[in-house]
PyMOL Python script that loads the backbone (N, CA, C, O; Angstrom):
from pymol import cmd

cmd.read_pdbstr("""\
ATOM      1  N   MET A   1       5.776 -15.909  11.760  1.00  0.00           N
ATOM      2  CA  MET A   1       4.544 -16.107  12.477  1.00  0.00           C
ATOM      3  C   MET A   1       4.629 -17.440  13.210  1.00  0.00           C
ATOM      4  O   MET A   1       5.074 -18.440  12.647  1.00  0.00           O
ATOM      5  N   HIS A   2       4.209 -17.450  14.439  1.00  0.00           N
ATOM      6  CA  HIS A   2       4.237 -18.678  15.239  1.00  0.00           C
ATOM      7  C   HIS A   2       3.124 -19.621  14.799  1.00  0.00           C
ATOM      8  O   HIS A   2       2.148 -19.178  14.193  1.00  0.00           O
ATOM      9  N   PRO A   3       3.253 -20.915  15.094  1.00  0.00           N
ATOM     10  CA  PRO A   3       2.288 -21.899  14.603  1.00  0.00           C
ATOM     11  C   PRO A   3       0.826 -21.627  14.975  1.00  0.00           C
ATOM     12  O   PRO A   3      -0.050 -21.747  14.119  1.00  0.00           O
ATOM     13  N   GLU A   4       0.544 -21.265  16.223  1.00  0.00           N
ATOM     14  CA  GLU A   4      -0.848 -21.063  16.625  1.00  0.00           C
ATOM     15  C   GLU A   4      -1.490 -19.859  15.937  1.00  0.00           C
ATOM     16  O   GLU A   4      -2.599 -19.994  15.420  1.00  0.00           O
ATOM     17  N   PRO A   5      -0.838 -18.675  15.904  1.00  0.00           N
ATOM     18  CA  PRO A   5      -1.442 -17.553  15.172  1.00  0.00           C
ATOM     19  C   PRO A   5      -1.561 -17.838  13.672  1.00  0.00           C
ATOM     20  O   PRO A   5      -2.525 -17.409  13.038  1.00  0.00           O
ATOM     21  N   LEU A   6      -0.604 -18.548  13.109  1.00  0.00           N
ATOM     22  CA  LEU A   6      -0.669 -18.886  11.689  1.00  0.00           C
ATOM     23  C   LEU A   6      -1.861 -19.808  11.424  1.00  0.00           C
ATOM     24  O   LEU A   6      -2.596 -19.597  10.460  1.00  0.00           O
ATOM     25  N   MET A   7      -2.058 -20.805  12.248  1.00  0.00           N
ATOM     26  CA  MET A   7      -3.187 -21.716  12.075  1.00  0.00           C
ATOM     27  C   MET A   7      -4.507 -20.959  12.215  1.00  0.00           C
ATOM     28  O   MET A   7      -5.435 -21.202  11.443  1.00  0.00           O
ATOM     29  N   ALA A   8      -4.607 -20.065  13.164  1.00  0.00           N
ATOM     30  CA  ALA A   8      -5.831 -19.263  13.338  1.00  0.00           C
ATOM     31  C   ALA A   8      -6.083 -18.418  12.089  1.00  0.00           C
ATOM     32  O   ALA A   8      -7.221 -18.299  11.637  1.00  0.00           O
ATOM     33  N   HIS A   9      -5.030 -17.839  11.536  1.00  0.00           N
ATOM     34  CA  HIS A   9      -5.136 -17.044  10.308  1.00  0.00           C
ATOM     35  C   HIS A   9      -5.639 -17.901   9.150  1.00  0.00           C
ATOM     36  O   HIS A   9      -6.534 -17.487   8.414  1.00  0.00           O
ATOM     37  N   LEU A  10      -5.067 -19.093   8.987  1.00  0.00           N
ATOM     38  CA  LEU A  10      -5.466 -19.975   7.895  1.00  0.00           C
ATOM     39  C   LEU A  10      -6.925 -20.411   8.033  1.00  0.00           C
ATOM     40  O   LEU A  10      -7.652 -20.472   7.041  1.00  0.00           O
ATOM     41  N   ILE A  11      -7.343 -20.708   9.233  1.00  0.00           N
ATOM     42  CA  ILE A  11      -8.740 -21.094   9.464  1.00  0.00           C
ATOM     43  C   ILE A  11      -9.672 -19.943   9.116  1.00  0.00           C
ATOM     44  O   ILE A  11     -10.725 -20.158   8.515  1.00  0.00           O
ATOM     45  N   ARG A  12      -9.293 -18.714   9.489  1.00  0.00           N
ATOM     46  CA  ARG A  12     -10.101 -17.544   9.117  1.00  0.00           C
ATOM     47  C   ARG A  12     -10.205 -17.416   7.600  1.00  0.00           C
ATOM     48  O   ARG A  12     -11.288 -17.172   7.069  1.00  0.00           O
ATOM     49  N   ARG A  13      -9.093 -17.578   6.910  1.00  0.00           N
ATOM     50  CA  ARG A  13      -9.094 -17.464   5.449  1.00  0.00           C
ATOM     51  C   ARG A  13      -9.936 -18.554   4.798  1.00  0.00           C
ATOM     52  O   ARG A  13     -10.651 -18.284   3.832  1.00  0.00           O
ATOM     53  N   VAL A  14      -9.865 -19.763   5.302  1.00  0.00           N
ATOM     54  CA  VAL A  14     -10.675 -20.857   4.768  1.00  0.00           C
ATOM     55  C   VAL A  14     -12.154 -20.492   4.887  1.00  0.00           C
ATOM     56  O   VAL A  14     -12.924 -20.694   3.948  1.00  0.00           O
ATOM     57  N   ARG A  15     -12.546 -19.958   6.032  1.00  0.00           N
ATOM     58  CA  ARG A  15     -13.950 -19.582   6.238  1.00  0.00           C
ATOM     59  C   ARG A  15     -14.332 -18.375   5.391  1.00  0.00           C
ATOM     60  O   ARG A  15     -15.362 -18.399   4.719  1.00  0.00           O
ATOM     61  N   GLN A  16     -13.514 -17.313   5.412  1.00  0.00           N
ATOM     62  CA  GLN A  16     -13.818 -16.091   4.677  1.00  0.00           C
ATOM     63  C   GLN A  16     -13.905 -16.332   3.181  1.00  0.00           C
ATOM     64  O   GLN A  16     -14.773 -15.780   2.506  1.00  0.00           O
ATOM     65  N   ARG A  17     -13.022 -17.142   2.675  1.00  0.00           N
ATOM     66  CA  ARG A  17     -12.946 -17.353   1.222  1.00  0.00           C
ATOM     67  C   ARG A  17     -13.665 -18.616   0.789  1.00  0.00           C
ATOM     68  O   ARG A  17     -13.582 -19.033  -0.367  1.00  0.00           O
ATOM     69  N   GLU A  18     -14.377 -19.223   1.738  1.00  0.00           N
ATOM     70  CA  GLU A  18     -15.217 -20.379   1.463  1.00  0.00           C
ATOM     71  C   GLU A  18     -14.471 -21.486   0.717  1.00  0.00           C
ATOM     72  O   GLU A  18     -14.948 -22.014  -0.288  1.00  0.00           O
ATOM     73  N   VAL A  19     -13.304 -21.817   1.230  1.00  0.00           N
ATOM     74  CA  VAL A  19     -12.504 -22.896   0.648  1.00  0.00           C
ATOM     75  C   VAL A  19     -13.149 -24.222   1.044  1.00  0.00           C
ATOM     76  O   VAL A  19     -13.361 -24.488   2.227  1.00  0.00           O
ATOM     77  N   SER A  20     -13.456 -25.043   0.058  1.00  0.00           N
ATOM     78  CA  SER A  20     -14.135 -26.315   0.329  1.00  0.00           C
ATOM     79  C   SER A  20     -13.163 -27.376   0.839  1.00  0.00           C
ATOM     80  O   SER A  20     -11.950 -27.292   0.643  1.00  0.00           O
ATOM     81  N   THR A  21     -13.739 -28.369   1.494  1.00  0.00           N
ATOM     82  CA  THR A  21     -12.907 -29.473   1.972  1.00  0.00           C
ATOM     83  C   THR A  21     -12.288 -30.232   0.806  1.00  0.00           C
ATOM     84  O   THR A  21     -11.199 -30.789   0.940  1.00  0.00           O
ATOM     85  N   SER A  22     -12.972 -30.259  -0.338  1.00  0.00           N
ATOM     86  CA  SER A  22     -12.380 -30.952  -1.492  1.00  0.00           C
ATOM     87  C   SER A  22     -11.117 -30.237  -1.966  1.00  0.00           C
ATOM     88  O   SER A  22     -10.157 -30.890  -2.375  1.00  0.00           O
ATOM     89  N   GLN A  23     -11.106 -28.902  -1.917  1.00  0.00           N
ATOM     90  CA  GLN A  23      -9.921 -28.143  -2.309  1.00  0.00           C
ATOM     91  C   GLN A  23      -8.793 -28.359  -1.309  1.00  0.00           C
ATOM     92  O   GLN A  23      -7.631 -28.487  -1.695  1.00  0.00           O
ATOM     93  N   LEU A  24      -9.137 -28.400  -0.024  1.00  0.00           N
ATOM     94  CA  LEU A  24      -8.118 -28.669   0.996  1.00  0.00           C
ATOM     95  C   LEU A  24      -7.563 -30.081   0.826  1.00  0.00           C
ATOM     96  O   LEU A  24      -6.381 -30.322   1.071  1.00  0.00           O
ATOM     97  N   GLY A  25      -8.413 -31.005   0.408  1.00  0.00           N
ATOM     98  CA  GLY A  25      -7.959 -32.369   0.130  1.00  0.00           C
ATOM     99  C   GLY A  25      -6.975 -32.414  -1.021  1.00  0.00           C
ATOM    100  O   GLY A  25      -5.978 -33.132  -0.967  1.00  0.00           O
ATOM    101  N   LEU A  26      -7.260 -31.634  -2.080  1.00  0.00           N
ATOM    102  CA  LEU A  26      -6.319 -31.563  -3.205  1.00  0.00           C
ATOM    103  C   LEU A  26      -4.973 -31.013  -2.748  1.00  0.00           C
ATOM    104  O   LEU A  26      -3.922 -31.518  -3.143  1.00  0.00           O
ATOM    105  N   LEU A  27      -5.008 -29.976  -1.912  1.00  0.00           N
ATOM    106  CA  LEU A  27      -3.765 -29.405  -1.366  1.00  0.00           C
ATOM    107  C   LEU A  27      -3.015 -30.455  -0.558  1.00  0.00           C
ATOM    108  O   LEU A  27      -1.807 -30.626  -0.727  1.00  0.00           O
ATOM    109  N   ALA A  28      -3.722 -31.156   0.317  1.00  0.00           N
ATOM    110  CA  ALA A  28      -3.072 -32.171   1.157  1.00  0.00           C
ATOM    111  C   ALA A  28      -2.444 -33.273   0.308  1.00  0.00           C
ATOM    112  O   ALA A  28      -1.319 -33.696   0.572  1.00  0.00           O
ATOM    113  N   ARG A  29      -3.168 -33.739  -0.709  1.00  0.00           N
ATOM    114  CA  ARG A  29      -2.610 -34.796  -1.575  1.00  0.00           C
ATOM    115  C   ARG A  29      -1.379 -34.302  -2.333  1.00  0.00           C
ATOM    116  O   ARG A  29      -0.421 -35.050  -2.527  1.00  0.00           O
ATOM    117  N   TRP A  30      -1.408 -33.050  -2.754  1.00  0.00           N
ATOM    118  CA  TRP A  30      -0.251 -32.489  -3.454  1.00  0.00           C
ATOM    119  C   TRP A  30       0.942 -32.361  -2.502  1.00  0.00           C
ATOM    120  O   TRP A  30       2.071 -32.675  -2.879  1.00  0.00           O
ATOM    121  N   LEU A  31       0.694 -31.901  -1.269  1.00  0.00           N
ATOM    122  CA  LEU A  31       1.781 -31.728  -0.298  1.00  0.00           C
ATOM    123  C   LEU A  31       2.447 -33.060   0.061  1.00  0.00           C
ATOM    124  O   LEU A  31       3.651 -33.104   0.310  1.00  0.00           O
ATOM    125  N   VAL A  32       1.674 -34.132   0.088  1.00  0.00           N
ATOM    126  CA  VAL A  32       2.213 -35.461   0.401  1.00  0.00           C
ATOM    127  C   VAL A  32       3.271 -35.879  -0.608  1.00  0.00           C
ATOM    128  O   VAL A  32       4.143 -36.687  -0.288  1.00  0.00           O
ATOM    129  N   THR A  33       3.208 -35.340  -1.829  1.00  0.00           N
ATOM    130  CA  THR A  33       4.190 -35.693  -2.857  1.00  0.00           C
ATOM    131  C   THR A  33       5.542 -35.034  -2.607  1.00  0.00           C
ATOM    132  O   THR A  33       6.496 -35.272  -3.348  1.00  0.00           O
ATOM    133  N   ASP A  34       5.628 -34.199  -1.559  1.00  0.00           N
ATOM    134  CA  ASP A  34       6.856 -33.480  -1.212  1.00  0.00           C
ATOM    135  C   ASP A  34       7.406 -32.711  -2.422  1.00  0.00           C
ATOM    136  O   ASP A  34       8.530 -32.947  -2.867  1.00  0.00           O
ATOM    137  N   PRO A  35       6.578 -31.774  -2.948  1.00  0.00           N
ATOM    138  CA  PRO A  35       6.979 -31.049  -4.153  1.00  0.00           C
ATOM    139  C   PRO A  35       8.188 -30.148  -3.916  1.00  0.00           C
ATOM    140  O   PRO A  35       8.397 -29.637  -2.816  1.00  0.00           O
ATOM    141  N   GLU A  36       8.961 -29.968  -4.954  1.00  0.00           N
ATOM    142  CA  GLU A  36      10.096 -29.049  -4.894  1.00  0.00           C
ATOM    143  C   GLU A  36       9.553 -27.637  -5.090  1.00  0.00           C
ATOM    144  O   GLU A  36       8.844 -27.361  -6.058  1.00  0.00           O
ATOM    145  N   VAL A  37       9.896 -26.749  -4.158  1.00  0.00           N
ATOM    146  CA  VAL A  37       9.366 -25.382  -4.188  1.00  0.00           C
ATOM    147  C   VAL A  37      10.490 -24.369  -3.996  1.00  0.00           C
ATOM    148  O   VAL A  37      11.531 -24.701  -3.429  1.00  0.00           O
ATOM    149  N   PRO A  38      10.290 -23.130  -4.465  1.00  0.00           N
ATOM    150  CA  PRO A  38      11.303 -22.090  -4.277  1.00  0.00           C
ATOM    151  C   PRO A  38      11.446 -21.697  -2.805  1.00  0.00           C
ATOM    152  O   PRO A  38      10.577 -21.994  -1.986  1.00  0.00           O
ATOM    153  N   GLU A  39      12.534 -21.038  -2.488  1.00  0.00           N
ATOM    154  CA  GLU A  39      12.798 -20.576  -1.127  1.00  0.00           C
ATOM    155  C   GLU A  39      11.888 -19.425  -0.708  1.00  0.00           C
ATOM    156  O   GLU A  39      11.477 -19.353   0.450  1.00  0.00           O
ATOM    157  N   GLY A  40      11.574 -18.532  -1.633  1.00  0.00           N
ATOM    158  CA  GLY A  40      10.803 -17.336  -1.285  1.00  0.00           C
ATOM    159  C   GLY A  40       9.313 -17.537  -1.434  1.00  0.00           C
ATOM    160  O   GLY A  40       8.788 -18.620  -1.176  1.00  0.00           O
ATOM    161  N   LEU A  41       8.635 -16.478  -1.854  1.00  0.00           N
ATOM    162  CA  LEU A  41       7.186 -16.517  -2.049  1.00  0.00           C
ATOM    163  C   LEU A  41       6.821 -17.332  -3.274  1.00  0.00           C
ATOM    164  O   LEU A  41       7.467 -17.233  -4.318  1.00  0.00           O
ATOM    165  N   TRP A  42       5.782 -18.133  -3.138  1.00  0.00           N
ATOM    166  CA  TRP A  42       5.284 -18.900  -4.265  1.00  0.00           C
ATOM    167  C   TRP A  42       3.833 -19.256  -4.038  1.00  0.00           C
ATOM    168  O   TRP A  42       3.307 -19.099  -2.936  1.00  0.00           O
ATOM    169  N   PHE A  43       3.185 -19.739  -5.096  1.00  0.00           N
ATOM    170  CA  PHE A  43       1.783 -20.125  -4.982  1.00  0.00           C
ATOM    171  C   PHE A  43       1.485 -21.307  -5.888  1.00  0.00           C
ATOM    172  O   PHE A  43       2.188 -21.567  -6.864  1.00  0.00           O
ATOM    173  N   LYS A  44       0.417 -22.014  -5.532  1.00  0.00           N
ATOM    174  CA  LYS A  44      -0.049 -23.178  -6.289  1.00  0.00           C
ATOM    175  C   LYS A  44      -1.532 -22.988  -6.550  1.00  0.00           C
ATOM    176  O   LYS A  44      -2.314 -22.785  -5.621  1.00  0.00           O
ATOM    177  N   ARG A  45      -1.915 -23.054  -7.818  1.00  0.00           N
ATOM    178  CA  ARG A  45      -3.324 -22.919  -8.200  1.00  0.00           C
ATOM    179  C   ARG A  45      -4.029 -24.271  -8.123  1.00  0.00           C
ATOM    180  O   ARG A  45      -3.491 -25.297  -8.540  1.00  0.00           O
ATOM    181  N   PHE A  46      -5.225 -24.246  -7.589  1.00  0.00           N
ATOM    182  CA  PHE A  46      -6.129 -25.381  -7.569  1.00  0.00           C
ATOM    183  C   PHE A  46      -7.403 -24.919  -8.264  1.00  0.00           C
ATOM    184  O   PHE A  46      -7.555 -23.720  -8.497  1.00  0.00           O
ATOM    185  N   PRO A  47      -8.327 -25.819  -8.608  1.00  0.00           N
ATOM    186  CA  PRO A  47      -9.500 -25.394  -9.370  1.00  0.00           C
ATOM    187  C   PRO A  47     -10.302 -24.246  -8.747  1.00  0.00           C
ATOM    188  O   PRO A  47     -10.820 -23.397  -9.474  1.00  0.00           O
ATOM    189  N   GLU A  48     -10.412 -24.206  -7.429  1.00  0.00           N
ATOM    190  CA  GLU A  48     -11.254 -23.200  -6.788  1.00  0.00           C
ATOM    191  C   GLU A  48     -10.516 -22.315  -5.792  1.00  0.00           C
ATOM    192  O   GLU A  48     -11.144 -21.496  -5.122  1.00  0.00           O
ATOM    193  N   MET A  49      -9.212 -22.458  -5.680  1.00  0.00           N
ATOM    194  CA  MET A  49      -8.445 -21.647  -4.725  1.00  0.00           C
ATOM    195  C   MET A  49      -6.987 -21.578  -5.147  1.00  0.00           C
ATOM    196  O   MET A  49      -6.541 -22.295  -6.042  1.00  0.00           O
ATOM    197  N   ILE A  50      -6.258 -20.696  -4.478  1.00  0.00           N
ATOM    198  CA  ILE A  50      -4.817 -20.583  -4.654  1.00  0.00           C
ATOM    199  C   ILE A  50      -4.190 -20.657  -3.265  1.00  0.00           C
ATOM    200  O   ILE A  50      -4.562 -19.894  -2.373  1.00  0.00           O
ATOM    201  N   ALA A  51      -3.256 -21.556  -3.083  1.00  0.00           N
ATOM    202  CA  ALA A  51      -2.517 -21.650  -1.827  1.00  0.00           C
ATOM    203  C   ALA A  51      -1.256 -20.815  -1.975  1.00  0.00           C
ATOM    204  O   ALA A  51      -0.495 -21.004  -2.924  1.00  0.00           O
ATOM    205  N   CYS A  52      -1.030 -19.896  -1.049  1.00  0.00           N
ATOM    206  CA  CYS A  52       0.143 -19.019  -1.092  1.00  0.00           C
ATOM    207  C   CYS A  52       1.076 -19.400   0.043  1.00  0.00           C
ATOM    208  O   CYS A  52       0.670 -19.572   1.192  1.00  0.00           O
ATOM    209  N   ARG A  53       2.340 -19.523  -0.326  1.00  0.00           N
ATOM    210  CA  ARG A  53       3.306 -19.984   0.672  1.00  0.00           C
ATOM    211  C   ARG A  53       4.561 -19.131   0.639  1.00  0.00           C
ATOM    212  O   ARG A  53       4.832 -18.403  -0.316  1.00  0.00           O
ATOM    213  N   GLU A  54       5.306 -19.250   1.712  1.00  0.00           N
ATOM    214  CA  GLU A  54       6.645 -18.685   1.790  1.00  0.00           C
ATOM    215  C   GLU A  54       7.534 -19.815   2.269  1.00  0.00           C
ATOM    216  O   GLU A  54       7.402 -20.290   3.397  1.00  0.00           O
ATOM    217  N   ALA A  55       8.436 -20.240   1.407  1.00  0.00           N
ATOM    218  CA  ALA A  55       9.294 -21.398   1.663  1.00  0.00           C
ATOM    219  C   ALA A  55       8.415 -22.600   1.985  1.00  0.00           C
ATOM    220  O   ALA A  55       7.671 -23.053   1.116  1.00  0.00           O
ATOM    221  N   GLU A  56       8.474 -23.124   3.188  1.00  0.00           N
ATOM    222  CA  GLU A  56       7.754 -24.346   3.539  1.00  0.00           C
ATOM    223  C   GLU A  56       6.389 -24.103   4.179  1.00  0.00           C
ATOM    224  O   GLU A  56       5.661 -25.069   4.408  1.00  0.00           O
ATOM    225  N   LEU A  57       6.006 -22.863   4.479  1.00  0.00           N
ATOM    226  CA  LEU A  57       4.765 -22.601   5.207  1.00  0.00           C
ATOM    227  C   LEU A  57       3.665 -22.030   4.330  1.00  0.00           C
ATOM    228  O   LEU A  57       3.885 -21.054   3.612  1.00  0.00           O
ATOM    229  N   VAL A  58       2.472 -22.636   4.383  1.00  0.00           N
ATOM    230  CA  VAL A  58       1.304 -22.029   3.751  1.00  0.00           C
ATOM    231  C   VAL A  58       0.964 -20.800   4.580  1.00  0.00           C
ATOM    232  O   VAL A  58       0.810 -20.890   5.798  1.00  0.00           O
ATOM    233  N   LYS A  59       0.848 -19.647   3.916  1.00  0.00           N
ATOM    234  CA  LYS A  59       0.578 -18.399   4.631  1.00  0.00           C
ATOM    235  C   LYS A  59      -0.853 -17.925   4.483  1.00  0.00           C
ATOM    236  O   LYS A  59      -1.384 -17.278   5.386  1.00  0.00           O
ATOM    237  N   THR A  60      -1.498 -18.236   3.346  1.00  0.00           N
ATOM    238  CA  THR A  60      -2.890 -17.818   3.158  1.00  0.00           C
ATOM    239  C   THR A  60      -3.506 -18.562   1.987  1.00  0.00           C
ATOM    240  O   THR A  60      -2.819 -19.254   1.236  1.00  0.00           O
ATOM    241  N   PHE A  61      -4.811 -18.403   1.849  1.00  0.00           N
ATOM    242  CA  PHE A  61      -5.557 -18.954   0.727  1.00  0.00           C
ATOM    243  C   PHE A  61      -6.267 -17.809   0.029  1.00  0.00           C
ATOM    244  O   PHE A  61      -6.798 -16.908   0.677  1.00  0.00           O
ATOM    245  N   LEU A  62      -6.275 -17.849  -1.294  1.00  0.00           N
ATOM    246  CA  LEU A  62      -6.971 -16.851  -2.093  1.00  0.00           C
ATOM    247  C   LEU A  62      -8.052 -17.535  -2.909  1.00  0.00           C
ATOM    248  O   LEU A  62      -7.983 -18.736  -3.170  1.00  0.00           O
ATOM    249  N   ARG A  63      -9.050 -16.761  -3.310  1.00  0.00           N
ATOM    250  CA  ARG A  63     -10.032 -17.265  -4.266  1.00  0.00           C
ATOM    251  C   ARG A  63      -9.347 -17.313  -5.623  1.00  0.00           C
ATOM    252  O   ARG A  63      -8.367 -16.603  -5.848  1.00  0.00           O
ATOM    253  N   SER A  64      -9.849 -18.134  -6.519  1.00  0.00           N
ATOM    254  CA  SER A  64      -9.179 -18.318  -7.808  1.00  0.00           C
ATOM    255  C   SER A  64      -9.071 -17.028  -8.622  1.00  0.00           C
ATOM    256  O   SER A  64      -8.184 -16.936  -9.470  1.00  0.00           O
ATOM    257  N   GLY A  65      -9.925 -16.032  -8.409  1.00  0.00           N
ATOM    258  CA  GLY A  65      -9.846 -14.775  -9.148  1.00  0.00           C
ATOM    259  C   GLY A  65      -8.893 -13.753  -8.558  1.00  0.00           C
ATOM    260  O   GLY A  65      -8.631 -12.725  -9.182  1.00  0.00           O
ATOM    261  N   GLN A  66      -8.370 -14.012  -7.369  1.00  0.00           N
ATOM    262  CA  GLN A  66      -7.461 -13.063  -6.732  1.00  0.00           C
ATOM    263  C   GLN A  66      -6.051 -13.207  -7.296  1.00  0.00           C
ATOM    264  O   GLN A  66      -5.697 -14.234  -7.875  1.00  0.00           O
ATOM    265  N   VAL A  67      -5.260 -12.161  -7.114  1.00  0.00           N
ATOM    266  CA  VAL A  67      -3.907 -12.135  -7.684  1.00  0.00           C
ATOM    267  C   VAL A  67      -2.876 -12.511  -6.615  1.00  0.00           C
ATOM    268  O   VAL A  67      -2.706 -11.789  -5.633  1.00  0.00           O
ATOM    269  N   PRO A  68      -2.192 -13.638  -6.807  1.00  0.00           N
ATOM    270  CA  PRO A  68      -1.164 -14.066  -5.852  1.00  0.00           C
ATOM    271  C   PRO A  68       0.183 -13.385  -6.123  1.00  0.00           C
ATOM    272  O   PRO A  68       0.413 -12.832  -7.198  1.00  0.00           O
ATOM    273  N   ALA A  69       1.057 -13.441  -5.125  1.00  0.00           N
ATOM    274  CA  ALA A  69       2.414 -12.916  -5.271  1.00  0.00           C
ATOM    275  C   ALA A  69       3.386 -14.099  -5.303  1.00  0.00           C
ATOM    276  O   ALA A  69       3.108 -15.159  -4.742  1.00  0.00           O
ATOM    277  N   GLY A  70       4.504 -13.907  -5.951  1.00  0.00           N
ATOM    278  CA  GLY A  70       5.536 -14.925  -5.980  1.00  0.00           C
ATOM    279  C   GLY A  70       5.543 -15.739  -7.250  1.00  0.00           C
ATOM    280  O   GLY A  70       4.899 -15.390  -8.240  1.00  0.00           O
ATOM    281  N   GLU A  71       6.278 -16.825  -7.205  1.00  0.00           N
ATOM    282  CA  GLU A  71       6.468 -17.705  -8.351  1.00  0.00           C
ATOM    283  C   GLU A  71       5.420 -18.809  -8.355  1.00  0.00           C
ATOM    284  O   GLU A  71       5.165 -19.426  -7.321  1.00  0.00           O
ATOM    285  N   GLU A  72       4.812 -19.060  -9.507  1.00  0.00           N
ATOM    286  CA  GLU A  72       3.823 -20.138  -9.591  1.00  0.00           C
ATOM    287  C   GLU A  72       4.534 -21.479  -9.729  1.00  0.00           C
ATOM    288  O   GLU A  72       5.475 -21.623 -10.510  1.00  0.00           O
ATOM    289  N   VAL A  73       4.069 -22.452  -8.960  1.00  0.00           N
ATOM    290  CA  VAL A  73       4.598 -23.820  -9.071  1.00  0.00           C
ATOM    291  C   VAL A  73       3.508 -24.714  -9.648  1.00  0.00           C
ATOM    292  O   VAL A  73       2.318 -24.419  -9.534  1.00  0.00           O
ATOM    293  N   THR A  74       3.930 -25.799 -10.263  1.00  0.00           N
ATOM    294  CA  THR A  74       2.954 -26.701 -10.879  1.00  0.00           C
ATOM    295  C   THR A  74       2.865 -27.999 -10.119  1.00  0.00           C
ATOM    296  O   THR A  74       2.093 -28.881 -10.493  1.00  0.00           O
TER     297      THR A  74
END
""", "prot")
cmd.dss("prot")
cmd.show_as("cartoon", "prot")
cmd.util.cbc("prot")
cmd.orient("prot")
């Protein structure tokens, strides 16, 4: 997915799933630590959301009750 369509998708998901700015802040602070992540599909749980990624790109956001695909990272 190209950067502009991916960003539009992520913004839609943030709005649809009512992801708060505090949750996005937690994601941003975690990403700044340059975490080691798997090459394929993976996800990271936060208190109110789940960030789903493929390699280096965040692909979508889920509500905490939804079921993510891939390997969970801490």
